[in-house]
N, CA, C and O atoms as CSV, one atom per row, in Angstrom:
chain,resi,resn,atom,element,x,y,z
A,1,GLY,N,N,164.564,72.314,221.034
A,1,GLY,CA,C,165.526,73.593,221.764
A,1,GLY,C,C,166.165,73.509,222.788
A,1,GLY,O,O,167.228,74.013,223.152
A,2,VAL,N,N,165.010,72.412,223.530
A,2,VAL,CA,C,165.793,71.721,225.063
A,2,VAL,C,C,166.369,71.155,224.598
A,2,VAL,O,O,167.593,71.211,224.724
A,3,SER,N,N,165.555,70.067,223.583
A,3,SER,CA,C,166.470,69.097,223.506
A,3,SER,C,C,167.654,68.479,222.804
A,3,SER,O,O,168.127,67.366,222.572
A,4,ILE,N,N,168.010,70.348,222.477
A,4,ILE,CA,C,169.568,69.812,221.997
A,4,ILE,C,C,170.558,70.265,223.131
A,4,ILE,O,O,171.772,70.089,223.020
A,5,LEU,N,N,170.143,70.689,223.915
A,5,LEU,CA,C,170.492,70.997,225.794
A,5,LEU,C,C,170.614,69.847,226.256
A,5,LEU,O,O,171.694,69.619,226.801
A,6,LEU,N,N,169.714,68.862,226.219
A,6,LEU,CA,C,169.956,67.325,226.394
A,6,LEU,C,C,170.173,66.512,226.131
A,6,LEU,O,O,170.263,65.526,226.862
A,7,LEU,N,N,170.426,66.577,224.508
A,7,LEU,CA,C,171.452,66.059,223.897
A,7,LEU,C,C,172.816,66.370,224.420
A,7,LEU,O,O,173.144,65.452,225.171
A,8,ILE,N,N,173.578,67.115,224.352
A,8,ILE,CA,C,174.660,67.768,224.642
A,8,ILE,C,C,175.315,67.400,226.154
A,8,ILE,O,O,176.494,67.209,226.451
A,9,ALA,N,N,174.503,67.382,226.720
A,9,ALA,CA,C,174.051,67.053,228.400
A,9,ALA,C,C,174.509,65.431,228.243
A,9,ALA,O,O,175.607,64.964,228.545
A,10,ALA,N,N,173.400,64.745,227.707
A,10,ALA,CA,C,173.823,63.010,227.149
A,10,ALA,C,C,175.355,62.695,227.014
A,10,ALA,O,O,175.849,61.834,227.743
A,11,LEU,N,N,176.299,63.536,225.877
A,11,LEU,CA,C,176.908,63.406,225.153
A,11,LEU,C,C,178.207,63.893,225.424
A,11,LEU,O,O,179.254,63.669,224.818
A,12,ALA,N,N,177.902,64.884,226.835
A,12,ALA,CA,C,179.224,65.311,228.069
A,12,ALA,C,C,178.896,64.275,229.275
A,12,ALA,O,O,179.651,64.595,230.193
A,13,THR,N,N,178.490,63.714,229.476
A,13,THR,CA,C,178.090,62.722,230.848
A,13,THR,C,C,179.352,61.699,230.593
A,13,THR,O,O,180.435,61.902,231.143
A,14,TRP,N,N,179.137,60.638,229.758
A,14,TRP,CA,C,180.341,59.669,229.633
A,14,TRP,C,C,181.699,60.169,229.688
A,14,TRP,O,O,182.416,59.346,230.257
A,15,PRO,N,N,182.199,60.992,229.391
A,15,PRO,CA,C,183.516,61.468,229.205
A,15,PRO,C,C,183.469,62.075,230.450
A,15,PRO,O,O,184.633,62.460,230.555
A,16,ILE,N,N,182.859,62.442,231.536
A,16,ILE,CA,C,182.973,63.511,233.059
A,16,ILE,C,C,182.762,62.133,233.653
A,16,ILE,O,O,183.585,62.129,234.569
A,17,LEU,N,N,182.056,60.789,233.677
A,17,LEU,CA,C,182.693,59.663,234.334
A,17,LEU,C,C,183.495,58.858,233.957
A,17,LEU,O,O,183.800,57.912,234.684
A,18,GLN,N,N,184.008,59.018,232.801
A,18,GLN,CA,C,185.644,58.339,232.556
A,18,GLN,C,C,186.928,58.917,233.666
A,18,GLN,O,O,187.861,58.298,234.177
A,19,PHE,N,N,186.599,60.069,233.749
A,19,PHE,CA,C,187.865,61.119,234.166
A,19,PHE,C,C,187.064,61.522,235.367
A,19,PHE,O,O,186.827,62.725,235.257
A,20,ALA,N,N,186.729,61.207,236.077
A,20,ALA,CA,C,185.960,61.865,237.647
A,20,ALA,C,C,186.518,60.470,238.535
A,20,ALA,O,O,186.602,59.276,238.244
A,21,ASP,N,N,186.777,61.101,239.502
A,21,ASP,CA,C,187.191,60.345,240.619
A,21,ASP,C,C,185.506,60.035,242.025
A,21,ASP,O,O,184.974,60.677,242.930
A,22,LEU,N,N,185.400,59.228,241.624
A,22,LEU,CA,C,184.092,59.363,241.782
A,22,LEU,C,C,183.709,59.146,243.079
A,22,LEU,O,O,182.742,59.634,243.665
A,23,ALA,N,N,184.832,58.102,243.635
A,23,ALA,CA,C,184.326,58.221,245.342
A,23,ALA,C,C,185.390,59.179,246.212
A,23,ALA,O,O,185.785,58.848,247.330
A,24,THR,N,N,185.789,60.391,245.553
A,24,THR,CA,C,186.603,60.913,246.026
A,24,THR,C,C,185.730,61.891,246.506
A,24,THR,O,O,185.662,62.389,247.629
A,25,PHE,N,N,184.777,62.188,245.049
A,25,PHE,CA,C,183.070,63.411,245.099
A,25,PHE,C,C,182.379,63.076,246.110
A,25,PHE,O,O,182.060,63.868,246.997
A,26,ARG,N,N,181.896,61.158,246.066
A,26,ARG,CA,C,181.239,61.107,247.142
A,26,ARG,C,C,181.688,61.195,248.538
A,26,ARG,O,O,181.020,61.055,249.562
A,27,LEU,N,N,183.316,61.528,248.354
A,27,LEU,CA,C,183.925,62.203,250.195
A,27,LEU,C,C,183.925,63.332,250.757
A,27,LEU,O,O,183.961,63.922,251.837
A,28,ARG,N,N,183.874,63.431,249.688
A,28,ARG,CA,C,183.821,65.282,250.077
A,28,ARG,C,C,182.449,65.900,249.786
A,28,ARG,O,O,182.257,67.104,249.958
A,29,ASN,N,N,181.472,65.046,249.332
A,29,ASN,CA,C,180.291,65.624,249.245
A,29,ASN,C,C,179.334,65.207,250.994
A,29,ASN,O,O,178.303,65.829,251.247
A,30,GLY,N,N,179.963,63.971,252.146
A,30,GLY,CA,C,179.969,63.922,252.780
A,30,GLY,C,C,179.943,64.796,253.827
A,30,GLY,O,O,180.196,64.391,254.962
A,31,ASP,N,N,179.699,65.836,253.628
A,31,ASP,CA,C,180.156,66.819,254.141
A,31,ASP,C,C,179.025,67.609,254.012
A,31,ASP,O,O,178.467,67.411,252.933
A,32,PRO,N,N,178.259,68.767,255.002
A,32,PRO,CA,C,176.738,69.408,253.968
A,32,PRO,C,C,176.946,70.275,254.031
A,32,PRO,O,O,175.997,71.027,253.809
A,33,ARG,N,N,178.745,71.167,254.481
A,33,ARG,CA,C,179.157,72.241,253.571
A,33,ARG,C,C,179.264,72.420,251.776
A,33,ARG,O,O,178.771,73.026,250.824
A,34,VAL,N,N,180.360,71.340,252.176
A,34,VAL,CA,C,180.480,71.071,250.313
A,34,VAL,C,C,179.717,70.502,249.203
A,34,VAL,O,O,180.182,70.592,248.067
A,35,ALA,N,N,178.354,69.803,249.455
A,35,ALA,CA,C,177.491,69.576,249.512
A,35,ALA,C,C,176.842,70.779,249.033
A,35,ALA,O,O,176.841,70.997,247.822
A,36,ILE,N,N,176.199,71.717,249.966
A,36,ILE,CA,C,175.189,72.503,249.324
A,36,ILE,C,C,175.758,73.615,248.431
A,36,ILE,O,O,175.110,74.147,247.530
A,37,GLU,N,N,177.760,74.100,248.942
A,37,GLU,CA,C,177.762,74.478,247.554
A,37,GLU,C,C,178.474,73.950,246.535
A,37,GLU,O,O,179.232,74.550,245.773
A,38,THR,N,N,178.194,72.771,246.553
A,38,THR,CA,C,178.361,72.350,245.087
A,38,THR,C,C,177.198,71.860,244.636
A,38,THR,O,O,177.461,71.149,243.666
A,39,THR,N,N,176.310,71.874,244.796
A,39,THR,CA,C,174.827,72.000,244.857
A,39,THR,C,C,174.337,73.469,244.002
A,39,THR,O,O,173.862,73.488,242.866
A,40,ALA,N,N,174.668,74.996,245.132
A,40,ALA,CA,C,174.726,76.220,244.501
A,40,ALA,C,C,175.310,76.025,243.239
A,40,ALA,O,O,174.611,75.861,242.238
A,41,ALA,N,N,176.806,76.030,243.199
A,41,ALA,CA,C,177.432,76.145,242.503
A,41,ALA,C,C,176.741,75.396,240.744
A,41,ALA,O,O,176.858,75.946,239.649
A,42,LEU,N,N,176.194,74.310,240.975
A,42,LEU,CA,C,175.662,73.152,239.962
A,42,LEU,C,C,174.261,74.075,239.329
A,42,LEU,O,O,174.062,74.142,238.116
A,43,LEU,N,N,173.471,74.666,240.216
A,43,LEU,CA,C,172.519,75.162,239.619
A,43,LEU,C,C,172.417,76.664,238.803
A,43,LEU,O,O,171.576,77.108,238.021
A,44,THR,N,N,174.330,77.520,239.649
A,44,THR,CA,C,173.813,78.116,239.023
A,44,THR,C,C,174.708,78.581,237.468
A,44,THR,O,O,174.784,79.612,236.799
A,45,GLY,N,N,175.222,77.348,237.384
A,45,GLY,CA,C,175.995,76.562,236.014
A,45,GLY,C,C,174.332,76.697,235.436
A,45,GLY,O,O,173.857,77.575,234.717
A,46,LEU,N,N,173.946,75.999,235.784
A,46,LEU,CA,C,173.005,75.160,234.843
A,46,LEU,C,C,171.817,76.437,234.218
A,46,LEU,O,O,170.990,76.406,233.307
A,47,ALA,N,N,172.221,77.502,235.209
A,47,ALA,CA,C,171.435,78.854,235.171
A,47,ALA,C,C,171.098,79.630,234.250
A,47,ALA,O,O,170.054,80.084,233.782
A,48,ALA,N,N,173.040,79.756,233.938
A,48,ALA,CA,C,173.543,80.288,232.906
A,48,ALA,C,C,173.571,79.573,231.841
A,48,ALA,O,O,173.336,80.289,230.868
A,49,VAL,N,N,173.755,78.446,231.547
A,49,VAL,CA,C,173.362,77.701,230.318
A,49,VAL,C,C,172.151,77.847,229.891
A,49,VAL,O,O,172.442,78.561,228.931
A,50,VAL,N,N,170.970,77.742,229.824
A,50,VAL,CA,C,169.747,77.826,230.203
A,50,VAL,C,C,169.051,79.528,229.659
A,50,VAL,O,O,168.080,79.924,229.015
A,51,ALA,N,N,170.276,80.160,230.407
A,51,ALA,CA,C,169.549,82.293,230.232
A,51,ALA,C,C,170.563,82.671,228.881
A,51,ALA,O,O,170.375,83.608,228.105
A,52,ALA,N,N,171.647,81.709,228.831
A,52,ALA,CA,C,172.523,81.688,227.915
A,52,ALA,C,C,171.892,81.064,226.282
A,52,ALA,O,O,171.565,81.756,225.318
A,53,PHE,N,N,171.877,80.024,226.361
A,53,PHE,CA,C,170.772,79.097,225.426
A,53,PHE,C,C,169.724,80.026,224.480
A,53,PHE,O,O,169.757,80.253,223.271
A,54,HIS,N,N,168.586,80.561,225.740
A,54,HIS,CA,C,167.437,81.351,225.404
A,54,HIS,C,C,167.682,82.732,225.179
A,54,HIS,O,O,166.669,83.397,224.961
A,55,LEU,N,N,169.079,83.504,225.175
A,55,LEU,CA,C,169.255,84.849,224.241
A,55,LEU,C,C,169.644,84.402,223.070
A,55,LEU,O,O,169.277,85.094,222.120
A,56,SER,N,N,170.362,83.328,222.792
A,56,SER,CA,C,170.882,83.246,221.374
A,56,SER,C,C,170.197,82.274,220.365
A,56,SER,O,O,170.669,81.710,219.378
A,57,ILE,N,N,168.807,82.239,220.964
A,57,ILE,CA,C,166.899,81.572,220.034
A,57,ILE,C,C,166.796,83.033,219.584
A,57,ILE,O,O,166.551,84.007,220.294
A,58,PRO,N,N,167.131,82.980,217.710
A,58,PRO,CA,C,166.550,83.905,217.172
A,58,PRO,C,C,165.327,84.370,216.944
A,58,PRO,O,O,164.710,83.390,216.526
A,59,GLY,N,N,164.306,85.668,216.981
A,59,GLY,CA,C,163.110,85.414,217.623
A,59,GLY,C,C,162.548,85.727,218.579
A,59,GLY,O,O,161.414,86.208,218.596
A,60,ARG,N,N,163.391,85.461,219.730
A,60,ARG,CA,C,162.493,85.482,220.932
A,60,ARG,C,C,162.022,86.118,221.196
A,60,ARG,O,O,161.749,86.817,220.221
A,61,ALA,N,N,161.397,86.681,222.508
A,61,ALA,CA,C,160.639,86.990,222.968
A,61,ALA,C,C,161.392,87.911,223.738
A,61,ALA,O,O,162.034,87.559,224.727
A,62,ALA,N,N,161.297,89.980,223.002
A,62,ALA,CA,C,161.838,90.579,223.627
A,62,ALA,C,C,161.640,90.670,225.627
A,62,ALA,O,O,162.257,91.512,226.279
A,63,ARG,N,N,160.814,89.778,226.188
A,63,ARG,CA,C,160.777,90.508,227.324
A,63,ARG,C,C,162.219,89.676,228.049
A,63,ARG,O,O,162.629,89.863,229.194
A,64,TRP,N,N,162.932,88.544,226.810
A,64,TRP,CA,C,163.958,87.613,228.097
A,64,TRP,C,C,164.958,88.925,227.776
A,64,TRP,O,O,165.663,89.139,228.763
A,65,SER,N,N,165.148,89.597,226.990
A,65,SER,CA,C,167.020,90.577,227.123
A,65,SER,C,C,166.597,91.205,228.195
A,65,SER,O,O,167.336,91.999,228.776
């Protein structure tokens, strides 16, 4: 279950790091407001991925829906 999500995250990490401009990212995240907004967006996306994954599991508990 969760190991599949971790594998996908690991496979996505390499291309992201190859194409990202990390210096600019660090500079922009130096502003506390931008850092908070970026963190909130990341957590929202992560929660959405986990929720979609749990809803797609066959035979899942009815309380998830």
